[in-house]
C-alpha positions as CSV (number, residue, x, y, z in Angstrom):
1,M,-64.1,90.9,-79.5
2,N,-61.0,89.2,-80.8
3,K,-60.8,88.1,-84.3
4,P,-59.6,84.5,-84.9
5,S,-56.8,85.8,-87.1
6,D,-55.3,87.6,-84.0
7,R,-54.6,84.4,-82.1
8,C,-53.5,81.9,-84.7
9,G,-49.9,83.1,-84.5
10,F,-49.6,81.9,-80.8
11,I,-50.7,78.2,-81.2
12,L,-47.9,77.1,-83.6
13,P,-44.9,78.4,-81.6
14,A,-46.4,76.9,-78.4
15,A,-47.0,73.5,-80.1
16,L,-43.4,73.5,-81.5
17,A,-42.0,74.4,-78.0
18,C,-43.9,71.5,-76.4
19,I,-42.6,69.1,-79.1
20,V,-39.0,70.2,-78.6
21,L,-39.4,69.9,-74.8
22,I,-40.8,66.4,-75.1
23,A,-37.9,65.4,-77.4
24,I,-35.3,66.8,-75.0
25,L,-36.9,64.9,-72.1
26,A,-37.1,61.6,-74.1
27,S,-33.4,62.0,-75.2
28,A,-32.3,62.6,-71.7
29,A,-34.2,59.5,-70.5
30,L,-32.7,57.3,-73.2
31,F,-29.2,58.7,-72.4
32,A,-29.6,58.1,-68.7
33,G,-30.8,54.6,-69.4
34,S,-27.9,53.7,-71.7
35,Q,-25.4,55.0,-69.2
36,E,-27.0,53.0,-66.3
37,S,-26.8,49.9,-68.5
38,R,-23.2,50.5,-69.3
39,A,-22.3,51.0,-65.7
40,A,-24.1,47.8,-64.7
41,T,-22.3,45.9,-67.4
42,A,-18.9,47.2,-66.3
43,E,-19.7,46.4,-62.6
44,L,-20.7,42.8,-63.6
45,L,-17.4,42.4,-65.6
46,D,-15.4,43.8,-62.7
47,Q,-17.1,41.3,-60.3
48,Q,-16.5,38.4,-62.7
49,A,-12.8,39.2,-63.2
50,S,-12.2,39.8,-59.5
51,S,-13.9,36.6,-58.5
52,Y,-12.1,34.6,-61.1
53,A,-8.7,36.0,-60.0
54,E,-9.5,35.1,-56.4
55,R,-10.6,31.6,-57.4
56,V,-7.3,31.0,-59.3
57,A,-5.2,32.2,-56.3
58,L,-7.2,30.2,-53.8
59,L,-7.1,27.0,-55.9
60,A,-3.3,27.3,-56.2
61,I,-3.0,27.7,-52.4
62,S,-5.5,24.8,-51.5
63,S,-3.7,22.4,-53.8
64,W,-0.2,23.6,-53.1
65,S,2.2,21.3,-54.9
66,C,4.8,23.7,-56.2
67,G,8.0,21.7,-56.4
68,M,9.6,24.5,-58.5
69,C,8.8,27.0,-55.7
70,D,11.0,25.2,-53.2
71,S,14.0,25.4,-55.4
72,A,13.3,29.0,-56.6
73,A,15.6,31.8,-55.5
74,V,14.2,34.6,-53.3
75,G,12.6,37.2,-55.6
76,S,12.0,34.9,-58.5
77,V,8.6,34.6,-60.1
78,I,6.9,31.5,-61.4
79,I,4.2,32.1,-63.9
80,G,1.4,29.6,-64.6
81,N,-1.5,29.7,-67.0
82,P,-4.4,27.7,-65.5
83,Q,-7.0,26.3,-67.8
84,S,-9.3,29.0,-69.1
85,D,-13.1,29.1,-68.8
86,P,-14.2,31.3,-71.7
87,P,-14.7,34.3,-71.7
88,L,-12.7,34.2,-68.5
89,E,-8.9,33.6,-68.6
90,S,-6.3,33.7,-65.9
91,T,-2.6,33.8,-65.0
92,L,-1.0,32.7,-61.8
93,L,2.1,34.4,-60.5
94,I,4.0,33.0,-57.5
95,T,6.8,35.1,-56.1
96,R,9.2,33.7,-53.5
97,L,9.6,36.4,-50.7
98,D,11.6,34.4,-48.2
99,S,12.4,30.8,-47.3
100,A,8.8,30.0,-46.4
101,L,6.9,33.1,-47.6
102,F,5.3,33.4,-51.0
103,L,3.1,36.0,-52.8
104,V,0.4,34.3,-54.8
105,V,-1.2,36.6,-57.4
106,G,-4.1,35.4,-59.4
107,E,-5.1,37.5,-62.5
108,G,-8.6,37.2,-63.9
109,R,-9.4,38.6,-67.3
110,V,-12.6,38.9,-69.2
111,T,-12.0,38.6,-72.9
112,A,-14.2,39.2,-76.0
113,G,-13.1,38.5,-79.6
114,G,-9.5,37.8,-78.5
115,A,-9.1,41.1,-76.8
116,T,-9.0,41.7,-73.0
117,R,-11.9,43.8,-71.9
118,L,-11.1,43.9,-68.2
119,A,-8.4,42.4,-65.9
120,R,-8.2,42.2,-62.1
121,R,-5.6,40.8,-59.8
122,V,-5.8,39.4,-56.3
123,S,-2.7,38.8,-54.2
124,I,-2.4,36.5,-51.1
125,V,0.7,36.2,-48.9
126,I,1.2,32.6,-47.7
127,R,3.5,30.7,-45.5
128,T,4.5,27.2,-46.3
129,S,5.2,24.5,-43.8
130,V,6.2,20.9,-43.9
131,D,4.4,18.4,-41.7
132,S,5.8,15.2,-40.1
133,L,5.1,13.2,-43.2
134,G,7.1,15.6,-45.4
135,A,4.1,17.1,-47.2
136,T,4.2,20.8,-47.8
137,S,1.1,22.9,-47.2
138,A,0.4,26.5,-47.7
139,L,-1.6,28.8,-45.4
140,P,-2.5,32.5,-45.8
141,L,-1.0,34.7,-43.2
142,A,-4.4,36.0,-42.1
143,P,-8.0,34.7,-42.5
144,H,-8.7,37.4,-45.1
145,A,-5.2,38.0,-46.4
146,W,-5.9,38.8,-49.9
147,A,-5.8,42.2,-51.5
148,A,-7.2,43.5,-54.8
149,I,-4.5,45.0,-57.1
150,Y,-5.7,47.5,-59.6
151,G,-3.5,48.5,-62.6
152,M,-2.8,52.2,-63.3
C-alpha cells in the first residue's frame, strides 16, 4: 500500500503545469484578438481613405469647370484642396496630358491629432469636350477608368 507521503510530490508540479498552460492559451487568445482588431481597423481606414479619394476625383469630374486647365501647358499640374470632412482630408491634382486629356488624381487622407494615419490616391484619365453651346464637359475614358495608386 502506498503511503500518502509518496504521492504528494506529483500534485504540485501537475497543478503548476496546468496553470502555466492555461496562461499561455489565454495570452495567445488575447494576442490573436488584438491583432484581428488592429487588422480590422486598418482595413476600415484603408476603405475610408480610398472611398474619399474616389469621391474627390469624381466630384471634380462631374462638376468640371476648370478654367485654369484650358490654359495650362501640357505636363503642368494644378493642385486643389477641397473642403475637408474631419477626420478625412483630401487633395486634388489635375495634370494636363494632351490638348483634351487630363489625369485627375484624388488623394484621401485619414488624420488623427494633426498627423496623417493613412493616405490613398485614385486616378482617372478623362477627355474634355466642348458642346455646341460652348460648355466644356469631362468624361472618363472608360466606364471604370480609375486606378488606385499606392505609395511606396
